[in-house]
TIPA-598017 format. One record per residue: z, y, x of N, C-alpha, C in turn; chain; residue number from 0; residue in three letters. Coordinates in Angstrom, 1 decimal. Each point is the difference from the previous one (the first is absolute). Layout:
N
((Z; Y; X); (Z; Y; X); (Z; Y; X); A; NUM; ala)
...
This chain:
152
((-167.9; -7.8; -150.4); (0.2; 1.3; 0.6); (-0.9; 0.0; 1.3); A; 0; met)
((-0.1; -1.1; 0.7); (-0.7; 0.0; 1.2); (-1.4; -0.5; -0.2); A; 1; arg)
((-0.9; 0.9; -0.3); (-1.4; -0.4; -0.4); (-0.9; -0.1; 1.2); A; 2; thr)
((0.4; 0.6; 1.1); (-1.0; 0.1; 1.1); (0.1; -1.0; 1.1); A; 3; asn)
((0.8; -1.1; -0.2); (0.0; -1.0; 1.0); (-0.1; -1.4; -0.7); A; 4; ser)
((-0.3; -1.0; 0.8); (-0.3; -1.3; -0.5); (1.3; -0.8; -0.4); A; 5; lys)
((1.0; 0.1; 0.8); (1.2; -0.8; -0.2); (1.1; 0.8; -0.6); A; 6; ala)
((0.7; -0.5; -0.9); (1.1; 0.6; -0.6); (1.3; -0.2; 0.9); A; 7; arg)
((0.8; 1.0; 0.1); (1.2; -0.1; 0.8); (1.0; -0.9; -0.8); A; 8; arg)
((0.7; -0.9; 0.8); (1.0; -0.8; -0.6); (1.3; 0.7; 0.1); A; 9; val)
((0.6; 0.4; -1.1); (1.3; 0.8; 0.1); (1.1; -0.9; 0.6); A; 10; pro)
((0.9; 0.7; 0.6); (1.2; -0.7; 0.6); (1.1; 0.4; -1.0); A; 11; lys)
((0.6; -1.0; -0.7); (1.0; 0.2; -0.9); (1.3; -0.7; 0.5); A; 12; leu)
((1.1; 0.7; -0.2); (1.3; -0.5; 0.5); (0.5; -0.8; -1.2); A; 13; arg)
((-0.1; -1.3; 0.1); (0.4; -1.0; -1.0); (1.2; -0.8; 0.4); A; 14; leu)
((0.8; -0.3; -0.9); (1.1; -1.0; 0.3); (-0.6; -1.4; 0.0); A; 15; ser)
((0.8; -0.9; 0.7); (-0.5; -1.4; 0.0); (-0.3; -0.5; -1.4); A; 16; pro)
((0.9; 0.3; -1.0); (-0.2; -0.4; -1.4); (-1.3; 0.6; -0.6); A; 17; glu)
((-0.2; 1.2; 0.3); (-1.2; 0.6; -0.5); (-1.3; -0.6; 0.6); A; 18; glu)
((0.1; -0.3; 1.2); (-1.2; -0.7; 0.7); (-0.2; -1.3; -0.7); A; 19; lys)
((1.0; -0.8; -0.2); (-0.1; -1.3; -0.7); (-0.6; 0.1; -1.4); A; 20; ala)
((0.5; 1.0; -0.7); (-0.5; 0.2; -1.4); (-1.5; 0.4; 0.0); A; 21; val)
((-0.4; 0.9; 0.9); (-1.4; 0.4; 0.1); (-0.9; -1.2; 0.5); A; 22; leu)
((0.5; -0.8; 0.9); (-0.8; -1.1; 0.4); (-0.2; -1.0; -1.2); A; 23; arg)
((1.1; -0.2; -0.7); (-0.1; -0.9; -1.2); (-1.0; 0.6; -1.0); A; 24; gly)
((0.0; 1.3; -0.1); (-1.0; 0.6; -1.0); (-1.4; 0.2; 0.6); A; 25; ala)
((-0.1; -0.4; 1.2); (-1.3; 0.2; 0.7); (-0.4; 1.4; 0.1); A; 26; lys)
((0.9; 0.9; 0.2); (-0.2; 1.4; 0.2); (0.1; 0.4; 1.5); A; 27; leu)
((-0.9; 0.9; 0.4); (0.0; 0.5; 1.4); (0.3; 1.5; 0.0); A; 28; arg)
((0.4; 0.5; 1.1); (0.4; 1.4; 0.1); (-1.2; 0.9; -0.5); A; 29; ala)
((-1.2; -0.4; 0.3); (-1.2; 0.8; -0.4); (-0.1; 0.1; -1.5); A; 30; val)
((0.5; -1.0; -0.7); (-0.1; 0.0; -1.5); (0.8; 1.2; -0.6); A; 31; asp)
((1.0; 0.5; 0.7); (0.8; 1.1; -0.5); (-0.8; 1.3; 0.0); A; 32; phe)
((-1.1; 0.0; 0.6); (-0.9; 1.2; 0.0); (-0.7; 0.1; -1.3); A; 33; val)
((-0.5; -1.2; -0.5); (-0.9; 0.0; -1.2); (0.7; -0.4; -1.3); A; 34; ser)
((1.1; -0.7; 0.1); (0.7; -0.5; -1.2); (1.0; 1.1; -0.5); A; 35; leu)
((0.1; 0.0; -1.3); (1.1; 0.9; -0.6); (1.3; -0.7; 0.1); A; 36; ala)
((1.1; 0.8; 0.1); (1.3; -0.5; 0.1); (0.4; -1.1; -1.0); A; 37; pro)
((-0.5; 0.3; -1.3); (0.3; -1.0; -1.0); (-0.7; -1.3; 0.2); A; 38; gly)
((-1.2; 0.0; 0.6); (-0.7; -1.2; 0.4); (0.8; -0.8; 1.1); A; 39; glu)
((0.6; 0.7; 0.9); (0.8; -0.6; 1.1); (1.2; -0.7; -0.7); A; 40; ile)
((0.6; 0.7; -0.8); (1.2; -0.5; -0.7); (-0.3; -1.3; -0.8); A; 41; arg)
((-1.1; 0.1; -0.8); (-0.5; -1.2; -0.8); (-0.3; -1.1; 0.9); A; 42; arg)
((-0.8; 0.3; 1.1); (-0.4; -1.1; 0.9); (1.2; -0.7; 0.7); A; 43; ala)
((1.1; 0.7; 0.1); (1.2; -0.6; 0.7); (1.0; -0.5; -1.0); A; 44; thr)
((-0.4; 0.0; -1.3); (0.9; -0.5; -1.0); (1.2; 0.9; -0.2); A; 45; gly)
((-0.1; 1.3; 0.4); (1.1; 0.9; -0.1); (1.0; -0.1; 1.2); A; 46; gly)
((-0.3; -0.8; 1.0); (0.8; -0.1; 1.2); (0.0; 1.3; 0.8); A; 47; ala)
((-1.2; 0.7; 0.0); (-0.1; 1.3; 0.6); (0.1; 1.0; -1.2); A; 48; ile)
((1.2; 0.7; 0.0); (0.2; 1.0; -1.1); (-1.1; 1.0; 0.0); A; 49; ala)
((-0.1; 0.6; -1.1); (-1.1; 1.0; -0.2); (0.2; 1.2; 0.9); A; 50; leu)
((1.3; 0.5; 0.2); (0.2; 1.1; 0.9); (-0.4; -0.3; 1.4); A; 51; ala)
((0.4; -1.3; 0.5); (-0.4; -0.4; 1.3); (-1.5; -0.1; 0.2); A; 52; arg)
((-0.7; -0.6; -1.1); (-1.4; -0.1; 0.1); (-0.7; 1.4; 0.1); A; 53; ala)
((0.6; 1.0; -0.7); (-0.5; 1.3; 0.1); (0.1; 0.6; 1.4); A; 54; arg)
((1.2; -0.3; 0.6); (0.2; 0.5; 1.3); (-1.0; -0.7; 1.0); A; 55; glu)
((-0.1; -1.3; -0.1); (-0.9; -0.7; 0.9); (-1.5; 0.4; -0.1); A; 56; leu)
((-0.4; 0.3; -1.3); (-1.3; 0.5; -0.2); (-0.2; 1.3; 0.6); A; 57; cys)
((1.0; 0.9; -0.1); (-0.1; 1.3; 0.6); (-0.1; -0.1; 1.5); A; 58; ser)
((0.8; -0.8; 0.6); (0.0; -0.1; 1.4); (-1.3; -0.6; 0.5); A; 59; leu)
((-0.6; -0.9; -0.7); (-1.3; -0.6; 0.4); (-1.1; 1.0; -0.1); A; 60; ala)
((0.0; 0.8; -1.1); (-1.1; 0.9; -0.3); (0.0; 1.2; 1.0); A; 61; arg)
((1.2; 0.5; 0.4); (0.1; 1.0; 1.0); (-0.6; -0.4; 1.3); A; 62; phe)
((0.2; -1.3; 0.3); (-0.5; -0.5; 1.3); (-1.5; -0.2; 0.0); A; 63; gln)
((-0.6; 0.3; -1.1); (-1.5; 0.0; 0.0); (-0.5; 1.3; 0.6); A; 64; glu)
((0.8; 1.0; 0.1); (-0.4; 1.3; 0.6); (0.0; -0.1; 1.5); A; 65; leu)
((-0.9; 0.6; 0.7); (0.0; 0.0; 1.5); (1.3; 0.6; 0.5); A; 66; pro)
((0.5; -0.6; 1.1); (1.2; 0.5; 0.7); (1.3; -0.2; -0.8); A; 67; ser)
((-0.1; -0.8; -1.1); (1.3; -0.2; -0.7); (0.3; -1.5; 0.2); A; 68; val)
((1.2; -0.2; 0.6); (0.5; -1.3; 0.2); (1.2; -0.2; -1.0); A; 69; gly)
((0.8; -1.1; 0.2); (1.1; -0.3; -0.8); (1.1; 1.1; -0.1); A; 70; pro)
((0.3; 0.5; 1.1); (1.1; 1.1; 0.0); (-0.5; 1.2; -0.7); A; 71; ala)
((-1.2; 0.5; 0.2); (-0.5; 1.2; -0.6); (-0.1; -0.3; -1.5); A; 72; met)
((-0.5; -1.2; -0.4); (-0.1; -0.3; -1.4); (1.4; 0.1; -0.7); A; 73; ala)
((1.0; -0.5; 0.7); (1.4; 0.1; -0.5); (0.4; 1.5; -0.2); A; 74; glu)
((-0.4; 0.8; 0.9); (0.3; 1.4; -0.1); (-0.6; 0.7; -1.2); A; 75; asp)
((-1.3; -0.4; -0.4); (-0.6; 0.5; -1.2); (0.7; -0.4; -1.2); A; 76; phe)
((0.5; -1.3; 0.0); (0.8; -0.5; -1.2); (1.3; 0.8; -0.1); A; 77; val)
((0.6; 0.2; 1.2); (1.3; 0.8; 0.0); (-0.2; 1.4; -0.6); A; 78; lys)
((-1.2; 0.5; 0.2); (-0.3; 1.4; -0.5); (-0.4; -0.1; -1.5); A; 79; leu)
((-0.1; -1.2; -0.5); (-0.3; -0.1; -1.5); (-1.4; -0.2; -0.3); A; 80; gly)
((-0.9; -0.3; 0.9); (-1.4; -0.2; -0.3); (-0.2; -1.5; -0.2); A; 81; tyr)
((-0.9; -0.3; -1.0); (-0.2; -1.4; -0.3); (-1.3; -0.6; 0.6); A; 82; ala)
((-1.0; 0.9; 0.2); (-1.3; -0.5; 0.5); (-0.7; 1.2; 0.7); A; 83; glu)
((-1.0; -0.4; 0.8); (-0.7; 1.1; 0.7); (-0.5; 1.1; -0.9); A; 84; pro)
((-0.5; -0.2; -1.2); (-0.5; 1.0; -0.8); (1.0; 1.1; -0.3); A; 85; lys)
((1.3; -0.4; 0.0); (1.1; 0.9; -0.2); (0.1; 1.1; 1.1); A; 86; asp)
((-0.6; -0.2; 1.1); (0.0; 0.9; 1.1); (-1.1; 1.1; -0.1); A; 87; leu)
((-0.9; -0.2; -0.9); (-1.1; 1.0; -0.2); (0.6; 1.3; -0.5); A; 88; val)
((-0.4; 1.1; 0.8); (0.5; 1.3; -0.4); (1.4; 0.4; 0.6); A; 89; gly)
((0.6; -1.0; 0.6); (1.4; 0.3; 0.6); (-0.1; 0.8; 1.3); A; 90; glu)
((1.0; 0.7; 0.2); (0.1; 0.8; 1.3); (0.8; -0.8; 1.0); A; 91; asp)
((-0.7; -0.4; 1.1); (0.7; -0.8; 1.0); (1.2; 0.6; 0.6); A; 92; pro)
((0.0; 1.4; 0.2); (1.1; 0.7; 0.6); (1.2; -0.1; -1.0); A; 93; glu)
((-0.2; 0.2; -1.2); (1.1; -0.1; -1.0); (0.5; -1.4; -0.1); A; 94; lys)
((-0.9; -1.0; 0.1); (0.4; -1.4; 0.0); (0.9; -0.2; 1.2); A; 95; met)
((-0.3; 0.5; 1.1); (0.7; -0.2; 1.2); (1.4; 0.6; -0.1); A; 96; phe)
((0.1; 1.3; -0.5); (1.3; 0.6; -0.2); (0.9; -0.8; -1.0); A; 97; ala)
((-0.6; -0.5; -1.0); (0.8; -0.8; -1.0); (0.4; -1.3; 0.7); A; 98; lys)
((-0.8; -0.6; 0.8); (0.4; -1.2; 0.7); (1.1; 0.2; 1.0); A; 99; phe)
((0.0; 1.2; 0.6); (1.1; 0.3; 1.0); (1.3; 0.2; -0.8); A; 100; glu)
((-0.1; 0.5; -1.2); (1.2; 0.2; -0.8); (0.6; -1.4; -0.4); A; 101; arg)
((-0.9; -0.9; -0.3); (0.4; -1.4; -0.4); (0.5; -0.8; 1.2); A; 102; ile)
((-0.8; 0.0; 1.1); (0.2; -0.9; 1.1); (0.5; 0.6; 1.3); A; 103; ala)
((0.2; 1.3; 0.0); (0.5; 0.7; 1.2); (-1.2; 0.4; 0.9); A; 104; gly)
((0.3; 0.7; 1.1); (-1.0; 0.5; 0.8); (-1.0; -1.1; 0.5); A; 105; arg)
((-1.3; 0.4; -0.1); (-1.0; -1.0; 0.4); (-0.9; 0.6; 1.1); A; 106; gln)
((-0.7; -0.9; 0.7); (-1.0; 0.4; 1.0); (-1.1; 0.7; -0.8); A; 107; asp)
((-0.5; 1.1; 0.6); (-1.1; 0.7; -0.7); (-1.3; -0.9; -0.2); A; 108; pro)
((-0.1; -1.1; 0.7); (-1.1; -0.9; -0.2); (0.0; -0.6; -1.4); A; 109; cys)
((1.2; -0.1; -0.6); (0.0; -0.5; -1.4); (-0.7; 1.0; -0.9); A; 110; val)
((0.1; 1.3; 0.3); (-0.8; 0.9; -0.8); (-1.5; -0.2; 0.2); A; 111; ala)
((-0.4; -0.3; 1.2); (-1.4; -0.3; 0.3); (-0.5; -1.2; -0.8); A; 112; asp)
((0.9; -1.0; -0.1); (-0.4; -1.2; -0.8); (-0.1; 0.4; -1.4); A; 113; cys)
((0.9; 0.9; -0.5); (-0.2; 0.4; -1.4); (-1.3; 0.7; -0.2); A; 114; phe)
((-0.4; 0.9; 0.9); (-1.3; 0.7; -0.1); (-1.1; -1.0; 0.0); A; 115; his)
((0.1; -1.0; 0.8); (-1.1; -1.1; 0.1); (-0.1; -0.7; -1.3); A; 116; cys)
((1.2; -0.4; -0.6); (0.0; -0.8; -1.2); (-0.6; 0.8; -1.2); A; 117; ala)
((0.4; 1.3; -0.1); (-0.5; 0.9; -1.0); (-1.5; 0.1; 0.1); A; 118; val)
((-0.4; 0.2; 1.2); (-1.5; 0.2; 0.2); (-0.8; -1.2; -0.5); A; 119; tyr)
((0.5; -1.2; 0.4); (-0.8; -1.2; -0.4); (0.2; -0.3; -1.5); A; 120; tyr)
((1.2; 0.3; -0.6); (0.2; -0.1; -1.4); (-1.0; 0.9; -0.8); A; 121; ala)
((-0.2; 1.2; 0.6); (-0.9; 0.9; -0.7); (-1.5; -0.2; 0.3); A; 122; glu)
((-0.2; -0.8; 1.1); (-1.4; -0.3; 0.4); (-0.3; -1.5; 0.1); A; 123; asn)
((0.2; -0.8; -1.0); (-0.2; -1.4; 0.1); (-1.4; -0.3; 0.5); A; 124; pro)
((-0.1; -0.9; 0.9); (-1.3; -0.4; 0.6); (-0.4; 0.9; 1.1); A; 125; gly)
((0.8; 1.0; 0.4); (-0.3; 0.8; 1.2); (0.0; -0.8; 1.2); A; 126; ala)
((-0.8; 0.3; 1.0); (0.0; -0.7; 1.2); (1.4; 0.1; 0.7); A; 127; pro)
((0.4; -1.1; 0.5); (1.4; -0.1; 0.6); (0.0; 0.6; 1.4); A; 128; glu)
((-0.5; 1.2; 0.1); (-0.1; 0.6; 1.4); (1.1; 1.1; 0.2); A; 129; asp)
((1.0; 0.0; -0.9); (1.1; 1.0; 0.1); (1.3; -0.7; 0.0); A; 130; lys)
((0.4; -0.6; 1.1); (1.3; -0.7; 0.0); (1.2; 1.0; -0.1); A; 131; pro)
((1.2; -0.4; -0.2); (1.1; 0.9; -0.2); (0.1; 1.0; 1.1); A; 132; trp)
((-0.3; -0.3; 1.3); (0.1; 0.9; 1.1); (-1.0; 1.2; -0.1); A; 133; trp)
((-1.0; -0.2; -0.8); (-1.0; 1.1; -0.2); (0.8; 1.2; -0.6); A; 134; his)
((0.9; -0.3; -0.9); (0.8; 1.1; -0.6); (1.1; 0.5; 1.0); A; 135; trp)
((0.4; -0.7; 1.0); (0.9; 0.5; 1.0); (-0.7; 1.1; 0.7); A; 136; ser)
((-1.2; -0.2; 0.4); (-0.8; 1.1; 0.7); (-0.1; 1.2; -0.9); A; 137; glu)
((-0.3; -0.1; -1.3); (0.0; 1.1; -0.9); (1.3; 0.7; -0.1); A; 138; glu)
((1.1; -0.8; -0.1); (1.3; 0.6; -0.2); (0.4; 0.8; 1.2); A; 139; arg)
((-0.3; -0.5; 1.2); (0.4; 0.7; 1.3); (-0.9; 1.2; 0.1); A; 140; leu)
((-1.2; 0.0; -0.4); (-0.8; 1.2; 0.1); (0.5; 1.1; -1.0); A; 141; ala)
((0.4; -0.4; -1.2); (0.6; 0.9; -1.0); (1.2; 0.6; 0.6); A; 142; arg)
((0.9; -0.8; 0.6); (1.2; 0.5; 0.5); (-0.2; 1.0; 1.2); A; 143; gln)
((-1.0; -0.3; 0.8); (-0.3; 0.9; 1.1); (-0.5; 1.3; -0.5); A; 144; arg)
((-0.9; 0.0; -1.1); (-0.5; 1.2; -0.6); (1.1; 0.8; -0.6); A; 145; lys)
((1.0; -0.7; -0.6); (1.1; 0.8; -0.6); (1.1; 0.4; 1.0); A; 146; gln)
((-0.2; -0.4; 1.2); (1.0; 0.3; 1.1); (1.2; -0.8; -0.1); A; 147; gly)
((0.0; -1.2; -0.7); (1.2; -0.8; -0.1); (-0.1; -1.1; 1.0); A; 148; arg)
((1.2; -0.4; 0.4); (0.1; -1.1; 1.0); (-0.1; -1.3; -0.9); A; 149; lys)
((-0.6; -1.0; 0.6); (-0.1; -1.3; -0.7); (1.3; -0.7; 0.3); A; 150; ser)
((0.3; -0.9; -1.0); (1.2; -0.8; 0.2); (-0.4; -1.4; 0.2); A; 151; arg)
């Protein structure tokens, strides 16, 4: 996903001590979850990492390949039902935000800005990473001023 830089991001995965030990034994690193299929993870661990958990870990790792997406935001995408960045292509960040608020309760509007950022980079792989999530904050505030709405 990240074609315009030299180094690949190392995803941060929330792993139990048991999962860490299994992955160490299988000689798997967090970055491997970006490129390997969940079935390969399961096979490499002798089934110690269940297929559903391998899918989740792969999703979390792949979302963190997008600029401005860390572990918490990756978990938010999974909560919304997305499995990988390409699933964001064509999605409406405002609708995603409204759905997320229904799931998780009221959120800071900056979360919507992060959704805009992620959708942009999912739709434009290889784009220069010159539009961090706060770029969309400025756009959101400008839209709200134009519409005469107060920002929250």
